[in-house]
N, C-alpha and C positions, 0 to 999 in steps of 0.2 A: 671671539668668536661668539653673534650671538644664536641662542638655542631657536629648532626650528618651531615654526610658527605649527600650533597643534589646532584641533579642532576644539579641545576644551580649553585651553589661554585666549581662546579669541572669544570663547561663549562667559567666560570669565571675563574678562576686560568690556563686553558690552553691555550697553545700557537695557536692563531687566525689569521688565513689567511684575507687580507687586506679584509676591509668592507664599507660600507654605511651607517649613519641613518638609521633606519627603515627599510630598504630594505637589509642589509646586503651585502651577496656574489652577488645576482643575476644578480646586471648590469655585473657585473665581468665573471658568467658564460654564460651571454646572447653575450657579445662580443667578448669575447675569453677564451673559455671555457677551453683547453684544456693548451695552455700558461700559464693561471691565478694558474689552480691545481699545475703544475710544476714547477713554481715560486715560490708557494708557500711548497711545500715538499721539495725544495733546500734552502727555508731561514728558515722554521720551525721543521726540521725532520720528522720520521717515521708516527710521530703520531701532527695532528692539527685538530683545531675546526672550523667549517665552518657555519658561520652567515646564511641561508636561512629566515632571516625574520621575517617567519612564525612559523619558527621551527628551533634546530640545530642539528649539525651531527658531528661524531667523523671520523677523517679520516684515516685510518690506510694502510701502504704502505709498510709491511715486510714480508717474507713470514713464518715467524714466528707466525704472526698475522692470518694468514690464517692456520696453524698448527692447533694455539689454538681455533681459533671462530671453523672450521669447524668440526674439529678433536678430538683434545683432552677436549675440554668443550663444546662440541655442543648441548649438551641437555640445557643450559642457555643462548642461542643466537636464538631465534625466531624469524621467518619471519613476525612481527609486525610492525606497524607504519604506514604512509600515501602511503610510496611506495607502499610497499606491496597492501593497499586497494587498488591503483588505479591499478597496477597487476592484484588484482580479477578480476576487471569488467572485465577484457579480456578472462581471464583464469579461472573464476570461483573457482573450487576445485582442479584443475586439479594437475599432480603429481608437477611440479615444485615448489607450493604455500602451498599445503597441510601439513599438518604435523599430529604426533599424532599416533594413530592406524589406523585409515584412511591412513593415507600416507603410513603406510606399509603395508594396506592390498592391495592399490593400487600397491605399487612398487610389491608384491609378486605375483599377476595377470600379471602385464608387462612383467616383466623381460626375463622371458623367450623367447620371441617374438623378444628382442632383443639382443639375444644369438649370438656370432659367426657361431652357425652350423646356425638357421635361416638364417641369413643374404647371406650363401649362394644360399636360394631361391631366394632375391633379386637380384642377382647381374644381369640377364639378363634383369629384369625389368628396371633395375635402367641401363644398357648400350642403352637398344633400346630409352629408354625417353631422354639420352645423346644425341645419336646420330639423332634422328629423327629434335632436335633444332638445333642441330648443324648444320643440310642440309641448315636451314634458312638462315644462315650468307652468307654475299655475301665471293666472292672469295680471292676479294682485298679491302681496305677499307683505304682512307687516315685520314678519322676521323670517330672512330667508340667508340660508348659508352658502351664499354663491362661491365662495372658494370649491367646495365641493360638489357643486356645478359644472364650474370650469374643468373639474379633474374629468367630471364624466364625458364631457364635450369633446376635452382634447384625447380622452383616452379613445373615443369612439372616430375621431379623424384618423389616430393612429394607427387603428386597426383595420380602417375599411383600407386605407391607402395602402399598408403595409400586407395584410392578409388579402385583402378583397375582399369578398363574402364568406371564408371560407370559417370564422371565427364567429359564434351564438353568442347572444347577451347571458349567458352563466357565465360560460369562458372568461367573459370580458370580464365580466366581476371580478373571477378569481382572479387574473393577471393584473388587476388595479388594486386589488387588495394585497397580494403579494409584492409585489414592487414598492405599493409605501411602507411594508414592516422591513424589507431590505434597502431599503435607502435610509431610513431609521436609523439601522442599526451598522452603517460603513462606519458611521462616524467613532462609535462605542470601539468598535473591530480594529482600529487604530490601536487603541490601548491592551487589546485583545492579543496583538502581535506579538506585542513586548513578551507575554507572559508565560511561561511554562502551558504546553499543551495541554496537560490534566488539570490544569487553574480552570475553576467554574467560570462561565461569563453570562451575565444577566442577558437573556433573550437570544442568546447563542442560536437553542436549538427551534426555537420559531423562525430566526433566519434561514437557517438550514433547509425547514421545513418549505419558505417561502419559494426558496431559492427552485426545490426540486418541483413546486407547484407551475414556476415559471418555463423550466423546463420540460415537463412532460405537454406542457400546452406548446408549443412551440416545435419542440421535435415533432409531435404529431400531425403539426400543420406542416412543417417542411417535407416529411415525408407524401402528403395530399397534394402539395402541392408538386416536390416531383413528379410524381402522377398524371398530373392535369397539363392538360396536351396545349394549351392556352390559358395559361396563367399571367395575366398581365399586370398583376400586382407587384410593389415593389419587390416583396420574398421571390418571386416566378422570376423577377428579373437580375436580380443575385444570384439565382440559381445557374443560370442559365450564363452569363456573364464570363467571358474569356480574358484571360489576360491575354493583350496582343504581344507581350514580349516574350513569353516562358509557356505559351498553349494550355496555359493550368485554368481550372477550375476550382472554388470555394468546395472544400468539406464541408460535412452537415455541422460540423463542430464552430467550423471557424464560421458558415453560417449562421448559427445560431448564435455567437458573440458579437457577430454586427448588429443582429436583429437585436438583440440586449441594449447594443450603444444607443441606437436607430429609436427604439423605443421609449427610452428614458429620456431620454432626451427631447422627443416630440409630445412627450406627454406630458414630463414635471415642467419642463422650463416654460411654456406655453402657458401650460393650468398658472403656476406660480407667478408669473408677468402680470395677465388678467388679473388675480384675485387682489393684485396691491394695487392696480390700475382702478379696480372698480371699487377699494373702499377710499383711495383720494379722492375719485372723480364725487361720489356720493357725497364728498364732506365740500367739493367746490362747482355750485350751480352756476356760476359762471362759465368756468369751462366746460363742462357738460352741458350748455347751452350752444355754444361756438360750435361744439361736437354734431350737434343736432341739426343747427343749421347747417355744418356742412353737408351732412348726409341729407337733408331734405335739398339742398341745393344740387347737389350729383347725382344723386339717384332715385332721392323720396323712397318710398315703401316699397321699392323694385327689387330683386335680388341685383346685388352687381354683376358684371362680366370683371373678368380680368382688368381690362383696359380702364372701366370704371373706379373701381379697389383702388388702382394705382393713382387715381387723381385726388382721395381722399388723404391729403397730407395733413393734417393736423390728426387725423386717424393712427399714420403710422406715427409719428411724432410723439402721440399721447401712448402708444405700444413701447416706444425706443427709450421714452420719460421712465417709464414702471421696470425695464431692465436695467436702470443706471439705477435709479433711486434705492431698488431692491433685488440686486442681480442673483439670479438663481445659482449661480457658479457663486459662491461668495469671496472663494481663496482658490488658489489654483497651487499645490507644492510641487517643488522640483530638489533633487539632491545632485550635487555639485559632482563632479567627475573629477578632474583637475582643480590644485590649487587655481585661487580665481580672486577678484575683489570685486565691490562695490560701492561707490561713492568713498572710497577710499580706503575702506575697510578690508583686511584679506579673509577671506572665505577658504579655508583648507579643503580638498578632497572628501566628501563623506558629510559637510555641510548641509543640515536640512533648511532647505527655502522656503518661505509660503507668499505669493503675491497675496497680498488683502486686497482682492476688487471690491470690495463693499467700501472701503476707504478709499482706495483710488477713485471711485466714483465721486467722492464726495470731498477729493482736495480742498481744501478753500484756495489753493493757488489756480486752479483751473474750474472752480466752480464758485459762481456767484449765489445766496444762500445756498448751499449746498442742501439744507434740507427740508426746500420747498420744494413740491412737485411743481413742474415746470416745463409743457414741453416744446415752448420757443427756446427753450436753452438750441434745440437741434435744427433750427433754422440756419440755411446757408452761411450768412454772414456771421453768424453769433459761435457754429461750430468749427469755424477755421480758424478763429483767435486762440483754440485750446490746442494741447500739446496732441499729436496724431493718436497717443495711446494712452489718452485720460477715458476714453469709453471702450470696455472691451469687456461686453458680456457674453461674448462669442469666443474669448482667446483672440491672439493676434498672431501673426507672422503665418509660416507653411503648416502650422497646427489649428488654426482656424476653423470652428466647427464645421463642419460638410452641410448642416443641414441649417444655417442660417438665413436662406432666403427663404426656405420653408417656414421658418419659425414665424418670421414677419411677414410673409401671406396670410398663413393663419390665425396670428393675431388680430392683425386689420379687419380680417372677415368677420371675426368673433366680433369684437366690440361694434363693427360696423350694424350687422343682423341685431346683436343686444338693443342698439341705441335706436334702431328702428322701431323696437317693439315696445320698451317699456324703458321709463324713466328713472335713478337711483336715488335712493334717499340714506343718510344716516341712519345706522341701528347700531346704540351701544356705543364703545369708547371706540378710538382706532387701534387698529389690530397692531400687534407686534410681532418681533421675527421669531421663530423658533430655531433654536438650537439642533439641526442637523445635517448632514450633506447637502443639502439645499437650502436656499433661506424661504421658507415657506410658513405662513400665516400660523400664528400660534393661534390653536381652535379653530381657525377657518378666520373668515373677513361675513359676519352680517351686516345684511344691508335689507333695507324696503323697497319692494319691489311696484314704481306704480303705472299701467298700463294705460292705453292707448284711450280719451285724448289726450296727450300730452302736455305738459307747461311748457313752452318754449322760454327759456329766460333770455 
């Protein structure tokens, strides 16, 4: 009789990335995380083990793994384990972390507000927020941290569409700082979840203070919005939404959790993608010239409307390519509920797995010259040759990000308005990714800004 398959036995037999005694892979992840993970993928193939000292995880690197976990057998892979415990400490039980019947109820209540018909009503709010922030940029600059500038734009957009006019600049800046610190801590918080409650964790007190700042501002705005009789912001709509099946509305806590989810997704994801896009565009004058010509031909120097924005196909493909080459959500962890297997490898119940989206978006089986920035990968005739799950910056299946169309509209609009005003030139070395819960460029992205008259390449 064969002994039962245990998680420890599977982990022992699995190819394992380089590690050290007791601390496992942690020193490599701290010093050179993305080089380390890429080398492990090259050495061990599409599935390998990562020893994190206090826990283990199975790294999955192929689009077929995405299909199996996020669509084909989604019920057997839940959002459990230390990573999701850490994420829930910030997002509560919001849409990105909730599961089961509660998730279905929240999705059912929120989905209509993110339908394309609703986004038409947000377009003018988004455009005005973008233009207001762009007016604060210098006419020209030898060295400009465009990453920080994009953070400010996307923050203003999400605040304007989420809260309307109920938030001032001081509160906006406090929110921005609080969210940045909180997101930086979440990955470290995974380790903290495995330690005794009395063990000191660097940065934990600052994280708790940042979360409190976020809560104080959001609950204050929720209170103001409940008193308003004609609040047409996204927050006001969430407060007034009634579940058609149960007749229930969201509590303040539930609204707070959904606001945290939408706020971070709408602010962080788009800002990061735009920063990477700017870094690549500054180093590719030919592509930048193609974009300028498309914008000049389609809308000139006028503000676009929604129909003309949709005609900027190369602009959209450039934003898509930025999300591919540097996906904001660079990994997606899950926990097996019951015994399973993938690629013939047993996965006992309780096994931690993680889809490495950054590797899936660079898989050589799917992407020619995967490290080259090339928006033409998203031409229809090229895209149809790939695995349907080779590109998943917003997840896949029933849990695909509810704000995907919002992000595409915002990303296109910001890129178009930027290139109507400035040409980007490189400043220093290419940006490198920073290990965090999102794939932020380390130290930001420095560019030179060249204002009109532009040089069209």
